[in-house]
N, C-alpha and C positions, 0 to 999 in steps of 0.2 A: 717694392710692393706697398701699397697704402692700406690703411685700416678699412675694414669693411664698414659700411654705415649700418647702424643698428635700427632694426624695424621698430615701429611704434610699439608693438606688443612686447618686444624685449625691453624697451624702456620702462613701459608701464610695470613689468614684472620686477624690475629693478627698484622702483620707487614704492611699491606696495609695502615691503617690510619697514619702510620708514613712515608711511602714512598711517598704519594701523595703530602703533603705539602713540603717535601724535594725536590722532582722534580720541583714543582711549583716555590718555591723560587730560585732554581738553575737556571732555564730557565729564570726567571724574572731578575736575576743578570747578566746573560750572555747577554741578550738583552739590558740592561742599559750599560753594558761595550761597546758593539758593537757600540751603538749610540754615546757614548763619544768618541770612536776612530774615528768614522767618523767625528765628529764635530771638532776633532784636526787635521784632514787631513791625517789619516791613511787609505788611499785608496789603494785598490789592483789593481792599474793600470799598474805597471810594471811586466814583466814576469822573475823576479829573480828566481833562483833556484840553490841549491847546489847539484843537482842530477848529478851524473856521471854515464855514461853507461860503465860497465866493459865488458871486452872480456875475453874469455877462451883461454889461450896461451899454448905453449909447457911447460913453467915453471910450470903452474899449474898442467899440467898432470904429470910431473915429481915429484912434491911435493906430489900429491895423490898416485902415485906409491910407493914413499918412505915410506909414512904413512902405506900403505898397507903391504909392506914388514916388517916394524917394528912391525905392529900388529900381523902378522902371526909369526914372531920370538918370540914374548912375549907369545903368546898363545899356540903354538904348539911345539916348540924347548925347550928341557930341557937343 
């Protein structure tokens, strides 16, 4: 006789006792780190960002058209 396959519900019930302490300790560690950073002056008062807003130009259109032509040639032309 072989072992019975465990259902998904049984597997989840076995994993939950491991996940709860893991999340608890992770959240506690994150909170401790946040408090330490605030104590050392790492405040988010400035509005720094490396975000750039890109625009779609004619060069992008030409590149996409070239990619489409290359794909067509590779797939349909012998």
